[in-house]
N, CA and C of each residue as an Amber inpcrd file, in Angstrom:
protein
   216
 -21.1980000  -8.2430000  -8.4210000 -19.8480000  -7.5860000  -8.2030000
 -19.4250000  -7.6380000  -6.6770000 -18.1860000  -8.2360000  -6.5540000
 -17.6200000  -8.4400000  -5.0400000 -17.3620000  -7.0270000  -4.3700000
 -17.7630000  -7.1360000  -3.4040000 -17.3640000  -5.8550000  -2.4080000
 -15.8560000  -5.8220000  -2.2020000 -15.0700000  -4.6910000  -2.3830000
 -13.7390000  -4.6200000  -2.0880000 -13.2410000  -4.6750000  -0.7230000
 -12.1500000  -5.2420000  -0.2630000 -11.7770000  -5.3070000   1.1640000
 -11.3530000  -3.8590000   1.3890000 -11.7810000  -3.3220000   2.6300000
 -11.4180000  -2.1000000   3.0690000 -10.4090000  -2.0800000   4.2980000
  -9.5490000  -1.2140000   4.5070000  -8.6400000  -1.2520000   5.5790000
  -8.5890000   0.1680000   6.1040000  -9.5850000   0.7180000   6.9810000
  -9.4730000   2.0040000   7.4640000  -8.2020000   2.3460000   8.2780000
  -7.6050000   3.2710000   8.2820000  -6.4730000   3.8080000   9.0700000
  -6.3030000   5.2310000   9.2410000  -5.6470000   5.7210000  10.2750000
  -5.5720000   7.1690000  10.5100000  -4.0480000   7.5420000  10.0670000
  -3.6910000   8.6720000   9.3850000  -2.4740000   9.2910000   9.3680000
  -1.7790000   9.6830000  10.5420000  -0.6240000   9.2200000  10.6910000
   0.0410000   9.5270000  11.8250000   0.8970000  10.5380000  11.6320000
   1.2210000  11.4860000  12.6800000   2.2300000  12.5850000  12.4470000
   3.2590000  12.2020000  13.3420000   4.5570000  12.5450000  12.9990000
   5.6370000  12.4870000  14.0480000   6.2760000  14.0850000  13.9850000
   6.1970000  14.5810000  15.3420000   6.7270000  15.9000000  15.3050000
   7.8620000  16.0260000  16.0490000   9.0540000  16.5190000  15.6030000
  10.1890000  16.5620000  16.4330000  10.6410000  18.1360000  16.3900000
  11.2990000  18.4560000  17.4430000  11.6600000  19.8350000  17.7400000
  12.4990000  20.4780000  16.5410000  12.3970000  21.5140000  16.0380000
  12.9170000  22.2240000  15.0020000  12.9280000  21.6390000  13.5890000
  11.9340000  20.6390000  13.4380000  11.5950000  20.0470000  12.1840000
  10.1390000  19.9810000  11.5880000  10.1400000  19.8320000  10.4380000
   8.7350000  20.0580000   9.8620000   8.0900000  18.6450000  10.3140000
   6.7700000  18.5920000  10.7010000   6.0850000  17.3110000  11.0540000
   6.0540000  16.3550000   9.8150000   6.2330000  15.0500000   9.9150000
   6.2860000  14.0540000   8.9870000   5.1310000  13.0690000   9.2600000
   4.4650000  12.8180000   8.2590000   3.3020000  11.9990000   8.2790000
   3.5280000  10.6840000   7.6020000   2.8730000   9.7460000   8.2620000
   3.2280000   8.3480000   8.0900000   1.7430000   7.4600000   7.8670000
   1.8810000   6.7220000   6.7110000   0.7520000   5.7420000   6.4450000
   1.2350000   4.1820000   6.7260000   0.6260000   3.5240000   7.6340000
   1.0180000   2.0340000   7.8380000   0.1350000   1.0980000   6.9720000
   0.8990000   0.3100000   6.5030000   0.0870000  -0.7340000   5.6820000
  -0.5090000  -2.0300000   6.5740000  -1.6940000  -2.5310000   6.7540000
  -2.1760000  -3.4590000   7.4900000  -1.4700000  -4.6080000   6.7760000
  -0.9380000  -5.6910000   7.9600000  -0.4060000  -6.9150000   7.4250000
  -1.1660000  -7.6030000   6.2950000  -2.3320000  -7.8190000   6.3310000
  -3.1220000  -8.6330000   5.4350000  -3.0410000  -7.9970000   4.0770000
  -3.0630000  -6.6560000   3.9490000  -3.2050000  -5.9680000   2.7600000
  -1.6690000  -6.0900000   2.0700000  -0.7660000  -5.9150000   3.0030000
   0.7400000  -6.0620000   2.3650000   0.9740000  -7.3350000   1.9650000
   0.4710000  -8.6270000   2.7580000   0.6220000  -9.7530000   2.2180000
  -0.1500000 -10.1690000   0.8960000  -1.3050000  -9.6630000   0.6690000
  -2.0590000  -9.6930000  -0.6220000  -1.4000000  -9.2930000  -1.6850000
  -0.6210000  -8.0620000  -1.5570000   0.1370000  -7.6020000  -2.9170000
   1.5830000  -7.9220000  -2.6790000   2.0240000  -8.7150000  -1.8870000
   3.4130000  -8.8340000  -1.8570000   4.5000000  -7.8160000  -1.4060000
   3.9090000  -6.9940000  -0.5540000   4.6230000  -5.6860000  -0.1490000
   5.7050000  -6.1790000   0.6170000   6.8540000  -5.7960000   0.7100000
   8.0270000  -6.3480000   1.7180000   8.6100000  -4.8950000   2.1140000
   9.2990000  -5.1260000   3.1980000  10.1490000  -3.9620000   3.6720000
  11.3390000  -3.5160000   2.7320000  11.4160000  -2.2500000   2.3950000
  12.5030000  -1.9030000   1.4050000  12.2240000  -1.7840000   0.0290000
  10.7260000  -2.2840000   0.0540000  10.1260000  -1.9070000  -1.5080000
  10.1240000  -0.2670000  -1.7540000  10.5690000  -0.0110000  -2.9390000
  10.3970000   1.3160000  -3.6520000   8.8660000   1.6070000  -4.0190000
   8.2340000   2.6000000  -3.6030000   6.8620000   2.9700000  -3.9970000
   6.8990000   4.3010000  -4.1480000   5.8400000   4.8850000  -4.7610000
   5.4190000   6.4420000  -4.9400000   4.0590000   6.5830000  -5.1920000
   3.6670000   7.7200000  -4.6940000   2.2400000   8.0820000  -4.7660000
   1.9210000   8.8140000  -5.9040000   0.7180000   8.6300000  -6.3570000
   0.2420000   9.1280000  -7.7520000  -1.0800000   9.9100000  -7.4360000
  -0.9010000  11.2100000  -7.2380000  -2.0300000  12.0230000  -6.9520000
  -3.1030000  12.2950000  -8.0300000  -4.2560000  11.4320000  -8.1120000
  -5.4130000  11.9630000  -9.0570000  -6.1680000  12.9920000  -8.8950000
  -6.6260000  13.2610000  -7.7300000  -7.3360000  14.4110000  -7.4140000
  -7.2610000  14.3960000  -5.8590000  -8.1110000  15.5050000  -5.1370000
  -7.8370000  15.6950000  -3.7040000  -8.3460000  14.6490000  -2.8880000
  -9.1450000  13.6470000  -3.3950000  -9.7610000  12.7640000  -2.6110000
  -9.0910000  11.3950000  -3.1590000  -8.1480000  11.3160000  -3.9160000
  -7.6380000   9.8610000  -4.2780000  -6.2080000   9.8280000  -4.6760000
  -5.4680000   9.0340000  -3.9860000  -4.2180000   8.6130000  -4.1530000
  -4.0660000   7.1820000  -4.7590000  -3.0160000   7.0470000  -5.3440000
  -2.5650000   5.6370000  -5.8330000  -1.2050000   5.4160000  -5.4200000
  -1.0330000   4.2740000  -4.9100000   0.3230000   3.9110000  -4.5530000
   0.9090000   2.9340000  -5.7150000   2.0320000   3.3260000  -6.2810000
   2.6810000   2.6560000  -7.2080000   3.9610000   2.1190000  -6.9160000
   4.1490000   0.7970000  -7.2070000   5.2520000   0.0820000  -6.8950000
   6.2550000   0.2800000  -8.0850000   7.4790000   0.8120000  -7.6400000
   8.3450000   1.2690000  -8.7780000   8.7750000  -0.0240000  -9.4620000
   9.2850000  -0.9990000  -8.9790000   9.7770000  -2.2990000  -9.0610000
   9.0160000  -3.4800000  -8.2760000   7.8240000  -3.9790000  -8.7280000
   7.2810000  -4.8430000  -8.1150000   7.9790000  -6.3170000  -8.1460000
   8.0730000  -7.0950000  -7.1770000   8.5820000  -8.2950000  -7.3560000
   7.4420000  -9.3510000  -7.9010000   7.9660000 -10.4620000  -8.2700000
   7.2260000 -11.5470000  -8.9780000   6.3020000 -12.1110000  -7.9750000
   5.1400000 -12.5460000  -8.3200000   4.3040000 -13.2900000  -7.2100000
   4.9580000 -14.5140000  -6.7580000   4.8090000 -14.6670000  -5.5730000
   5.2630000 -15.8980000  -5.0250000   4.2450000 -17.2200000  -5.3890000
   2.8970000 -16.8850000  -5.2450000   2.0260000 -18.0620000  -5.5950000
   1.8130000 -18.1460000  -7.1640000   1.6250000 -19.3000000  -7.4810000
   1.3630000 -19.4480000  -8.9450000  -0.2780000 -19.3590000  -9.2070000
  -0.5490000 -19.0230000 -10.4100000  -1.8390000 -18.7700000 -10.7710000
  -2.3420000 -20.1400000 -10.9890000  -3.5350000 -20.5480000 -10.3820000
  -4.0550000 -21.9900000 -10.5460000  -5.1650000 -21.8670000 -11.6360000
  -5.1790000 -22.9240000 -12.5620000  -6.0110000 -23.0190000 -13.7250000
  -7.1210000 -23.8390000 -13.0550000  -8.3640000 -23.1320000 -13.5580000
  -9.5850000 -24.1130000 -13.2580000 -10.1890000 -24.8170000 -14.5080000
 -10.2040000 -26.0370000 -13.9560000 -10.7280000 -26.9290000 -14.9530000
 -12.2820000 -26.8770000 -15.2750000 -12.4510000 -26.8920000 -16.5740000
 -14.0340000 -26.6850000 -17.0580000 -14.5710000 -28.1090000 -17.2990000
């Protein structure tokens, strides 16, 4: 079984006067490229439990690369 690629990151907080803190998660470029994520894509979080979130793309775009057939 292949080991999945991991991209550790830290959650960033933006604190402005008279506003609640906002938290941001940034996507590493290799990960965004691998799934075809683009600026302006609509996504939502799916909470599975306290230790696991899934990012769900609301309207995923079609893949740019075509799947290659392996000849046997």
